[in-house]
N, C-alpha and C positions, 0 to 999 in steps of 0.2 A: 217541121212536117216530117223529118226521115227519123227523130226520136220518137215521134208520137207513133209512127207506122212500125217502129221495130218494137214498140210495147204491145201495139194491139197486135202483132204476129205473135209475140210470145204468149200472149193471153191466149190466143186462139190455139196455140199448140199445147198448153197446159190443158186446156177445156178437152182437146182431142184425147190427149193422154189421160186424163182422168175419165173421160168416158169410155174408153178403153178398157181402163181398169175395172170399172163399174160392171162394164158387159162381161170381161173375164169372170169377176168374182160370182156374177149371177149365173153364168153357163157353169162353174166349177162348182156352185152350190148345189144347181138342179142335177148335174152328172152324179154327183156324189152323194146326194140325196136318193136318187133311184138306185145305185148300188146298195146303200144301207137297206132300203125296204127290199130289195131282192135277197140280200142274206139274212135277213129277219124272217123272210117268208120262208127260206130254205131251210131255218132252223126248225122246222115244225113238222118236218118229215124225214124221214131214213133212220138210220141206225142210232142209238142213243148217243154215242162218242162223238158222231159226226153233229148230230144236232147240237151238243154242248160246244163242241169247237167253234160251230158258225155264230151261235148266240153270243159266244166269249168275244168274238171280233166282229160282232154287230156293229159297236159304233166306231170302229176304224175307220171309215169314208167319213163321218161326221169330224173326227179328230184332225184327219188330213185336211179337209176343209177349213178349220178352224186356224190350224198351225200354220197352214200354207196362204190362205186369204183372210183371215181376220174372223172374230168371232160371229159376226154377222153373217158371213158365208156359211159357218155352220149353224147358224140358226135356219138359215135358207134351207139347207140341207135337211135339217130334222123337219120342218114345217113340211117339206114336200115328201119326204118318208112318210110323216104322219098321215097325208093326205091320200097316198097310195093305198097305205094300210087300210084306212078309214074305208075305201071305197071296196078293196078286196076282200077284208075280212070283219069288217065294222068298227064302231068307234070304240068299243070296250078295249079290242086288241091294240088299237091305233094309240091310245090312251096310255096303255103299257108300253109300247115304245117309245112313247115321248117322254115317260117319266123316268124309265130305266135306261135308255140308250140315248135320246136325245139331250134333254135337259141337262144332266150331269155332264156331260162332256161340252156342250157349250159353255157352261159355267167354268170349267177348269180351262178350255181353251181361251175365255176371256181373261182369265187370271194369269194365265202363262204370258199374255203379250202386254200386260201391263208394265209401264215403265214410268220412271221419274227422273229428272235431272239430280246426278251424285252430287252430295254436298262435299264441297272442298274444305279439307282440314285447314286450320290455320297454319301459316308459317309453312306450307308445302308449295310444291312447284305445282304448277296448272296441271289438270288432270291430261291424260291422252284420250283421245277420241273413242277408244275403246271402253274406258273407264269413267268415260263422263255422263253415262246412262245407266241406271240401276234397273234391274228388271226384278219381276216378282221371284222371291226365293223359291227354290226347287221344295226345300223343307215345308215351306206352308202349302205347297200344292199337294205333298202326300197327306199333311192333317186334313186339308178340305176333302180330299178323295176318302179318306177315313170317315170323315162326318158322313159325307154324302152316302156311303155304301153301307154305313150302320144306319142313317136314317130308311134307306132303300129297303134293306132286309127285313127291318121291323114292320115297314108297311106291306112289304109283300107277304108277309106272315099274316097280318091283319085280313088281308084280301082272302087269302087261301081259305079261313076260318074266321065266321063272324064272331066267335068267342071261342075260349081255350078247348072246351069239350069239343067243339065241332072241328077245329084244327086237329085236336087228338083223334077223331073218328077220321077225318080226311088222310090224315098221314099214317095211320094204321091201315086202313083200307089200300093206300099205296104201296107200302110194304109187303102187305100180304100178296097184292096182285104180282109185285115185281118178283118176290121169292118164289112165289108158286109157279110163275111163269118162267122162271129161268133155271129151277131145278128140277130135276125128274119127277115124274108123278107120285112115285112112292115117298121120295124126300120131302116132296112139296107139302103132300097131305098129312106127312107124320107131325107136322108143326101144330103144336096145341095152340089154343085162345091164350093162355096165359105166356109163351113164349113171344108170340105176336105182339101181346101187350108190353112185356118187356123190352121188346125191341122197339116199340112206339115209344115208351118212355126214354129210353135211351137216345133215340132219335131227335126227338122234340127238346130235350135238353142241349143237344150238339147243334140242331139245325140252326139257330139264330146265328151263333158266331159263324158256322161254317159258310152259310150264304152270304152272310157280310162279307167274310174274307175272299170269297169268290166274286162279289162285286166289286171289291176294290181291287184285286189282282187284274180283274177285266180292264177298270179304269185306267189304271197305271201301264200297264202292258201296252194298251192301244194309244194312250197318249206318247209313251216312250218309242213306239213303233213308228208313229205318225212323224213324230220329232226327227228320226234317224232319215226315215222317207225322203221328208221336206229339206232337211240337212243336206243329205245326199244330191238332191235337184238344184239346191240353191234357192229354194223358194220358202225355207223357215224364216218368220220374220223377226226372230231374235238369236243373240248368240246361244250357242250349246252350252248349258252350265257343267260347272264341275259337280257331277253326283256324288262323288267321294266326300265332298266338304259340306253336304246338307246339315242343316241345323235345324230344330224345331223351336217353336215359340215357348216361352217361361210358361209354365203352368199346363203343357202337355202330359207330363206324366202324372199331374194329380187328376187330369180326366180318367187315364187308364186306371189309376187306384180306386176312383169312386165306381166307375164300371164295374170292376172286379168285386168291389163290396156290394154293389147293387145285385149282383147275380144270387146274393143270398135271400132276395125278396122273393113274393111270389107271385103267380101269375103273370100277367103282360109286362108287369115291371121288372120281372127277372128275365123276360125275353129280351126287354129293349135294353137292360144292361149287356146280356151277352152278346147282342149284336155290336155293340160299341166296343165291349171288351176285345170283341176278335178282331176288328178294324185297327185299333190302336195297338194290340199286342204287334199285329203284322207290322205296323209302322215303326215300332222300335226294334223289330227284326231286320227292318231295311235300314234302320239308322246304325244298328250293330255292325251290319255286312259293310255299312259305307267307312264306318270307323276302321275296319280290318282292311278294306281296299286301301284307305289314305295312308294309313301306318306302315303298309307292307310296300308301299313305292321305292323302287330304285333297289330293293333287297334282291340279293342274288336268289334267296330262296322262296321269291313270292310264288311262282306258278305252282310248286308244289303244296305250299300253304294253301294256295286258294283251291286247288282240287282237294285237298284234305276237306276242307271247309266246307265244300258244296257237297262232297260225299257224306259227312257227318249229318249236315242238314237234311238231306232226303233220307238216308237210312237208320240213323240214330235215334232213337224217342227221346224225346224231352231237349235235344239239342238246340231247337229254335228258341227254347225259354232261357238258355245261356245265352245266347246271342242278342235278345230282348233286354236281359239286365245288363249286359254290355252297354248296349243303347241309353238304359236308364242313368247307369253311373255316369256317363260323359259329361251330365248336366253337372256333376258333382267335382269331378277330377280331371275334365278337359284332357282326354286322352290323345287326342290328336295334336294339342299343344307340346303335352309331354313327351310323345313318342313319334314326331314329327321326321319324315323321312328325310335321310341326308340329301341335300342339294348337291345335283349333279354339275360339274363346272361345264362351261360351254364349250365347245370345239371350233 
């Protein structure tokens, strides 16, 4: 009787704990979904820079929900945000929110928390508790973010213009309105139609890659920031990964090469290729930076080297290409294994 009563009490306690967790997840999803909807709505008004910043961090509350309480909580936050925006601004705007802000982050948080039991190598001692579980590698998350951002960029351009000429016309009108609205009357009116057309052609060539890089930067930044916040609060549901040790799956470089070759095509094929070329180029820039961070560990000159690195990356034209080439080279020469940092003896 005592054993049966003890088992019943344990089941009741477990049921109560599960119910509290479910309630907490639901409340977290609803609250963070409301925040995401408010931020998204705020991004439609005010100065252009403020609107861009707000739009850039719109998915942060959903990422917090996903990394802190699970991907289903992120889905709840995304669904609530969709509903609020649909009521306030209409289904078209709500669908844009769902496709550009909610769905990609739900996918990335789901992947971030994937885990499996680690395989113990034969002849080795039993794995520690920390090593007994393998989580989804952060390098693969970057590749997923590149693929999602490339697809988002291309889809956005298709929505803006039903065909290439319509997109060119819409972009030309936007450029003309922006330039003539920001310049003095005399300077704005002096621009000829040929100059506007030349600017439009240049912008059309750069727009797919630039848009895709912006999407990818937003996804990864919000995922990283949400991870740091949930880690600091003790809510992160997985260990923090070693970002300097990221690796990409085999064949990722081939995707970048195919995308670069595809840019020589015409019409929407070239735009689609440019979108994915931009995101996978950024992925290899991040890999190159990770290699430098890894190989400079424990070096006395590391702070100076990193300051110079990021100064050149921001202000020196074409320096990012060198960093991306470094990332591509790692697949062949394994730079982190060749130039591993010295092991600091424990004290």
